[in-house]
N, C-alpha and C positions, 0 to 999 in steps of 0.2 A: 590604644583606641583612642581615636579623637574624641575631645571633649563634648564635640557638638553631637557625635553619635551615641556618647553616653546619655547625654540629656535627653535626646529623641528616644532612646531605649527606656529611660525611667519614665518618660512621659506617657509612651505608649502602654506601658504596664499599667500605670496608675488609672489611665483612662479605662482600659479594658476592665479593670477591677472594679472600677466606679461602675462601669457599664453593668457588668455582670450583677453586682450587688444590688444595685437600683432596679435592674431588670428583675431579679429574683424576687426582692421583696414586693414590687407591683404586682408580679404575678401571683405571689401569694394571696395578697390582699383581694386581687380582681378575682382569683379563684373563689376566694371565701364569700366574695358579694355575689358571684356567679352560682355557686352553690345554694345561696339563701334566696336567690331569685327564682331558681330551678325548682326548689321546695315549694314556694309559694306557687309557682306554675302548676306544679303537678298536683297540690291540692285543689287549684283551681279546675284543673282537667277532670280530677277524680268527681268533685261536685257537678260540673256539667254533664260527665258521662252518667252519674247516677241519677241525676234530673232527666235526663233524656230517656232512660231506661225505666224510671219509675212510673211514667204516665203509661207504660204498656203492660205491667204488671197485672191490672186488673182486667183486661181484654178476656182470658179464658173463662173467667167467671160469668159473663154476660150470656153464655150459652151452655153452661153446664147444667143449669136447672130448668132448662126449657123442656116442657113436657113431650114436645114434637121430638126433640133430640134424643130424650130418654127413649120414647116409644121407638123411634126409629134404630138405636144401638141394640134394642132387646128384641127386636124384630116384631113388633106390634104394628107397625107401620112399613107399608111396601113402598110408598112412593117418598122419593128425596128431593123433588123438585122444589118444595117450598124451602126446605133445609138448605139446598144449595143456593138459592136466591137469597135466604136471610145471611147466609154466610158471605156471599158476595158482597153484600150491602154493607156488612160490617168491615169486610176488608177495605173497601174504598173509602169508607168513612173513617177508619184507624190508620190509612197510609201504610198497611202492611203488606207482606209479600204472600199470603196466604194463609187461609183458616182451614183446618181439616178435623172431620170428625171420625173417630177411630173406635173399634170395638175394644171389649177389654183385652183381647188378645193382639190388637194391632192392625186387624184389617180396615182397610179406607172405607168409610161408610158414605161420608159425604165430603164434599170439597168445593171451595170458593172458585176454584180455578178449574179449567179443563186440562187433562192431563196429568202425569206423575211428576210432580215438582220436588217430592220429597222420597229419598231413597229408602228401601226395605231396611237396610242396615240403620239409618237414623231412626226409622218408626221403632226397630226392636229395641233401641237404645233407650229412648223416651218412654216404651212400655215398661221397659225392666225400673227405669226410675221411678215411675208413677206405682207400681206395684211394691217396689222396696220401701218406699216412703210413705206411701198412702195419702199423699197431698199434692198440691201443686208443686211443679219445679220448673226451673230453667236449663237450658244446655246450650252450649257452642259447638258446632259441627263446623269442619273446614276441610275440603277435599283440595288437592293440590291442583291449581289452575281455575278453581271454581271461587265464586264468592263466599265470604263467611256468613254462616246464617245463625240467628240466635232464636231457639225455641222455647214458647212459653207455653206450659200444658197445665191442665187441670183435671182431675178424675170426675166422673158422672157417676153418683150414687143411686142406688136403689135398695132401699131397705138395708143400707148400711153397707151394700156390697158395691164394689167398683164394676159398672157393666160397660163402662165407655171412657173415652179420653178425648178431651178437646186440646188441639194443639194450634197455636198462632206461630206463625213463620216472620220474622224480621231480618231485614239486611242490615247487617252491623256496619256499614260505610257510611249510614248516616250519621255515624258519630266521628267520623273525619272531617265532615262538612265544617265543623266547629274548631278544628284543629290545623288547617292550612293556612293560618293567619302569621305564622313564624317559621323560621329555620329550623325551630326544635323538632324532635321526632318523639313520637309516643307510639310505644310497642304494647301490645296486648299478647299475653300468652294463656294457654288452657292448663288446667292443673297438671298435665303430663309435661308441660314445659314446652310445648309447641306453640309457635307463634300463628296467630289467626287474624290479627289486624295490625296495620300500620299506617301511621299519617303521611309516610313518605311514599312518593312514586319511585324514587331511586332503591329503596330499601323496601321492597315489598314482603309480605309475608312468607311467600314463596322463596323468595331470595335469600331472606334470613335463614329458613330451615334449611336449604340447599347448601348455604354458605356457613355453617355453624362453625365449621372448624376453621374457617377464616376469620373468625371474630376474635380479637385479642384481648383479653379481660384482664387489665391489671390493677393493684391497688397501690396507693400513694397516700402517704400521711403529710399533713401541713405542718408548719412550725409551730402552728397553736396546739398540734397534737390530735387534729380532726382528720379523719381518714376519709378518702373519697376514691371512687371506683372510676376508671377510663376506660373506655371501649375504641379499641382500633379497627375500622371498617374500611376496606378499600382505600388505605392511605389519608384517611380521614379520622380524627380524634374528636371524641365527645366525653363530656362529664356525664355520668350514669347515674341515677337515683331510682331504685326499684322497691315498690310496695306490693304487699298481698291484699287483695280486697276478699274480705272473710265472706262477704254475703253473696258475691258470685263465685268466688275461689278462684279469681283471675290474677294474673301476676302481671302488673302495670309498670313498664319501664320508661322513663322519662330521661331523652338523650338531649343534650345542648351541646352546640359544637364549641371547641376550644379555642378557634381560630381568632375569635373577637378579642379572647383574653391575651394570646400569644401575640397578637398585633398589637394590641393596646400597650402591654409590657414591654413590648421591644421600643416602641415609640417613646415611653417613658424613659426606658434605659438610654437610648440614643439621646433624648432631650438632656437627661441629668449630666450623661458623660460629656455632652456639648458644652454645658454649662460649667461643668468642671475644666474641661479643656480651655473654655475661655478665660476661668479665673486663673488657671495655671499660666496661660500664655501673657496675661496680665501682669502677673508675678514675676516671669522669665523677664518680661520686657523691661519692668522696672529694675531688677537685677542687672540684666545687661547695661542699661543706660547707667547706673552706678557703676558699675564695671568699666564702661568705656570712659566715664569721668576719670577714674581712677587710671585708666590705660593711657589717656590724653595727657595726664600729668608726668606718668613714668616715661612716657615718648618724648615730651620735652625735656625732661632731664637727660635721657639717652642720646637726644639729639644734640644737646651741649657737649656733651661728653664726646658724642662722635665727631663734632665739629673740631674740637680741641685735638682728637686723635690724628683726624685727618689732616689738619694743619702741620701737625709735628711730623707724620709719614712724608707730606709733600715736600716739607723743608729739610727732611732727613733724607730722601730718596736721592738715588746717585744718577737720575734721569732729569734733565731739563724740561720743565713744564711752562707753557705758555698760555694763557686764556685770550683769545683775539675776538675782536668784533667782526662785523661784515666788512668792515673796509680795512681790515688786516691790521688794525691798531691793536698794541698789548693793552689788555684791561688787568690781567693780573699775571704775576709770575713767580715761581720758587725760587728759593736760595741757590739751587744746583744751576739754574739758568743764569742768574745773576753772575754766579762766578765763572761759568762757562764763558758769556759773553762780555765780561768785564764791564756790567752796566752798573751806574750808581742808582740806589734804590728811590731816589726822588725823581729821576729822568727816563722810567721805562714807559710812562704814560705817553710820551712824545713820540717813541719810536714806533716804525712800522714793521712789519715781518720782512720785507724785502730788503730793509737796510741791513739785515744780519745776515745775508748770505751773498755770495760772490755773483756779480751780475754777468761777466764774460768769462764763464767756465768752460773751457774745450773739452775738458774731459768728462765733464758731467753734464748731464742734461739740466736745461734751465729748471728754475724752482716751479714757476707759473708758466704754463703756455700760455700763448696768446689768446686762445679760446677760452681759457678759464682766468680771467681776471677777476679781482674783488669789485663788487659793482659799487656804484659811486654813491648810490642811495640805499638805505637799508630796507627799501621797499621793492627794490629791483629783484626779479625772480630769475631772468634769463641767464645773467652770468652769475653763476655761483661759483665758488672755490671747488676745484677738484680734488677729492679726498685721496689721501696718499698713506701708504703704510710701507715702513722700513725701506724708504729711499735713501741711497746714500748721496750726499751732498757736501759742499765746501762751504762751511759757516765762516764769518768775519766778526773779529772781536772788535769793539771800540777802538783799539790801538791799530787796526786794519791788519792783524795778523790773522791768517788763514788756519783753519784745522778741520780735518774730515769728521763728518757726524752722520749717525743714520736718523733720517726724519720722519715723522709720520703726523697725518693731519686728519682730524675727523670731526664731524659736525656735532656741536652741542646745545642743543634748544634748552633754553630756560626761560620758563615764566613767559612764554610766547615771544621771546627775542632769540633770534638765531646767533650763537657764538660757534666758535671753532677750537678746538683743543690742539696744541702742538707739543709734540714731544721729540726731544733732541737728545741724543746719547753720543756721547765724545768717543769716537773709534780710532783714537790717533794710535794706541797700542795695538789694536788689532790689525790696522794698516801696516804697520812695522812689521808685525808678525808673518802677515800675508806676504809682503815683500821678501821677506827671509826665507819663507816656505817655498814661494815661487823659484827663487834662485836654487833652493835644495831640489827641487823638484826637475829643474832644468839639468842640474847636474846628474841627477840619478836617471834621468832619461837617457843622457848622453852615455852613461857607463853601461846601461841596459842595452843601447844600442849596439855598443862594441862587444859587449858578452853576446849577444844574439848572433852577431856576425861570426864570433869565434866558435859558437855552438854550431852553427850551418855548415862551416868548413869540417868541423870535427864528424859531423853527422855524414858528410858527402864522403869523406875519407872512410868512415866506418862502412857506409853501403858499398864504396868500391871493394873494401877488404871482404866483405861477406860475398860478395859476387865472384870475388876470385876465389874464396875458399869454397863456395858451391860448386864453380867450374871446376876445381882441383879435385874434390870429391867426385865430381860426376866423371872426369877425365880417369882418374883413377880406377874408378869401377869399370868403366868401360875398356881401358886397357887391359886390367886384369881380366875381364872375362873375354876379351879377343886374343890375349896373349897366348893363351893355351890351344885353342884350334888353329891359331897363325903357325905355331910352333909344330902342331901335328901336320898342318899342310905340308911345311917344309920337309918335313921328315917323309912323309908319303911320296911327295913328288920325286926326292932325291932316291929313295927305295924303286920307285917304279923304272928310273931311269936304269938302275942296275939290273932290276929283273927283266926290264925288256931287252937288255943285252945278252942276259942267259937265257931268254925265252921262255921263261915263266910268266905266261900271259893270264893264267888263273888267278896268280898271286897280284898281278897288275891290276886284274878286274876287282879282286877283293879290296884292295887298296883304293881303286876309283870309289867304291861304294862308300868307304871312309870319308873319303874326301868330299863326297856329296853330303854325308851326315854333318861334316864340320861346317859346309857352307850353309847347311839348312839353319844351323845353330845359329851362325852370325846374321844369317837373314832374320831369323827371329828377334835377335837383339835390337836389329835396326827398325823391324816393326814397332818393338815396346817404343822406341825412341820417337817414332814417327807418331804413334798413336798419343803419347805423351803430350805432342805438341798441337794436337787437333783443337781449332776453333770451337767456339759455343755454337749450336745449332741456331739458325735463323727463326725457325717455327718449330714448335711441337704440335703433334698430332694425336689422335687416339690410337693407342695400341694395346693389344690383348696380351696380358701378363701370362695366362695360361699357354698360350701358343709359344711365346717366346721361351717359357720354362720347358716345354716340351721338347723345343728343336736342340737347346742346350744339352738336355739329359740325353739325347739320341747322340749328340756329338761326342760324349763322354761315356757312351754306353759300355766300350769295352773297359775302360779302366774302373767303372762302378760293377762290375760282375762279382767282385768278392765282397764288396760293400753292401750293408743293410740299408737302403735308401726309403726313407719313410716321407710320403708328400701327403699333406692335409690342405685341400683347398675347398671352399664351400663351392656349390654349383650356382650358376647365374653370376660370375664374378663380373663387377662392371670393369669398363675398360680404363687406362690410366692415361695422363699425359706424359708422354715420352718420344724417344727416338728410336725406331727398332734397333739399328746396329748398336746403339750405347747400350741398351738394355740387355742384349745379348751378350755384349762384352762385360758387362757387370756382373750378370750371373754367372757367365762362364769363368771368369778371373777368380769368383768366390769359390765355384765348385772345385775348380782346379788347385786351389788353395787348401780346400778341404780335403782333396784326394791325396795332395803332399803330405798333410798332417797326419793321415791314417796309415802312412807307409807301415809302421812297424806298432801298430795298435792291434790287439787282439779284439776280436769281435767289432771291427769298425761300423759307425752308424753315422749316417748323416739325415738329419730331421729338417725338411722344410715345410713351414707353416703360414697360412695367409688369413689374415683377420681384417676384414673390410669394416670401415666406419662411415659417418655419413659424408665426409669430405676426402678420405685418403685412404690409402691400402697400406696396411702394415706387414711386413714380411721378414720372416725368422729362418736364416740359415745356420743351423749347428750342428756342431761334430764333436766326438769325443776323443780328438787327436791329442797331438803333444802339447798345443798351446803355447803361449809365451809367458815371458815374465812379466809381474805387474808393472815394473819400471818401464819397459817398452811400449806400454798400452798408449801412453801419450804421445809416440812419434810414430805409430803403426801406419798413419797415411802419409807420411812424408816420403818424399822421392829417395831411391837407393838405401830403404831401410828394408833389411831381411835378416832371417835367421836359419835361411837355406845354406847348404856347403856351396862351395865355390864351383861355378859352372852350371848351377841349377837355376839361376835368374839374376836380373840386376836390381831387384827390390823396386820395380816400378808398376807392379799390379796393384795394390791397395791404392796407392796413390792415382792410379788411372780410373780406379773404380770411385774415388772419392771425387775426383775432377768430373766424370762422367754424371754423378748422382747430381752434384751442383748444378751442372748445364741443363739438366732436364728438371730442375726445380724441385729435387727430392733431398732426403738426407740419410746418412748412414752413421750408426753407432756401433762400435766394437766392445764386447763384454766377455770377461773371462768366466768360463763356468765354474760352479764350485767342484764338480766332479772330475774337472779336466775338460781340455778343447775349448773352444771358442764358439760363441754366438754372434752373428752380425744381424743387426734389425736396420732393415730399409724402410724408408718411408717414401710413399708415390703420391702425388695429388691426381683425384680422380676427373675425369672428364665433366666439365660443369655443363648441364643440359641446357641448351639454347630456347 
């Protein structure tokens, strides 16, 4: 791996480690401070709440000893108007939500407000607490969707017996007015664990009771060993502190958000990591500067060493090197160029490049065309030297002797000055070798031409011999086939002359029938030869294969009577591209050959199957006849090839079939069946829809 990337990886790892460590330490410290602040805020909230409630505790006792109130609850006073008015005045003066005067069983006797603002269930709970405790009590009641109410009650005694109850109703939301100054949340729960008051509009008491399952409470221990409680509500996290208020038996939970701590700790971590990264970069830069100084020293040493090696390479190379200025004068030259041009070491600075090459060279192009001359001044830009690469030129030594070279010229800018580097390679030996090779090539070309002429003459003689051989085979076959019927004709005509003299006309008629038979055989032979010479059809058209096969089978119906013929053709067969006469000739010859092959076969069988594809039609014509030898399969479609007896044919049938298939754009293959007989596979092109 590159050293740079290793350094970046190490720096990234260190920065991340420093960031995480500083962030965690800051988070621990800030969390501890937040806990301390929250504890103080919790104590302040408890003090404010108790102070707010304490001023209401004495209110029920303002009326429980009133004689009119006692008389009213025991039934000695019929009218409650004065008591209602008194309760109403006390309600307004104390800023409460209602004053109620109850009997000892909880019936409402008098009230500061019209209507029922306290439910029967709440009344029964208050009455039960008064009778159970026998003294004043307080109670918090909260109904979903309603405000939380705080009830202060005191018993009314007569002769040490409870004869009535005074109830003062308070709206506990008066406590939240003091808690809405910060983002912290204060929650109050009754002894049963149900929330009845919240300082947050987002997390109301009803929401907390309904979403109790969505409140995730976790415990965490700080590095100092102190444990803290975290509440996760609605994707927000809070530090939690809960305390039980024994005087009212409430659970008070103080929630402070963790966001400020997280944000501050992240900021501290980033700041610390950036400071560390700055220190790290300063150290890296100092280290790199030191390494750069060392590298420069090493580079200077390497440059000197390279210059020495380069000078040795330039002086030892077998190629002449010349460094030229913009005027074409030699600025520097290596030892090989000095040796090639026979230049004295001290005189090369006075030589121009043009002086080293032949001026009037008829066999080579000029070194510098007229449009690419050296400029007269170094500042000229219009007439630059044309760069060259491996151009053959004729060089001239100081003693005016010429030699061929391979010349290259390229620009060589150096420190703002334009130079040119010329390479000169002596190719005298190569030119001699090329001259010898050209002479050898000319001799070889002459010999090849002579040999080619001899081969052409031999080829023409061989073709003529092949034609004569083929003509001889054809003549021999024709003569052989025609000789027998001609001999029979001579014999029969001679016999007819004798029979006519004798008057045996019946025998003459029989001989005439034989003569017609022999003439028909000779006509068939001539027809085969004529068909073999047919030209390719000019145009193919759509032909029904099914109709052509049906016609052929009708023609050979008599010969097929004793043969099991099986035809498998699918319905809706598409038409093929062919010529009707040639298709019938192909099918007729194959069926005729199959009939001849089945002459001595028990249970003879011919199978014709057709399989159409997307672009062609495949036809298989198979028999279980005598077949042929495997050696004859390669020449089965050649003319005059047959295994029939003399007088049965010229051996042109399958050759005609192959020619016809080629002319109509099809193909044919011959296969030998494993169980005897032959199978011919024909391929026809389907008609392309327009």
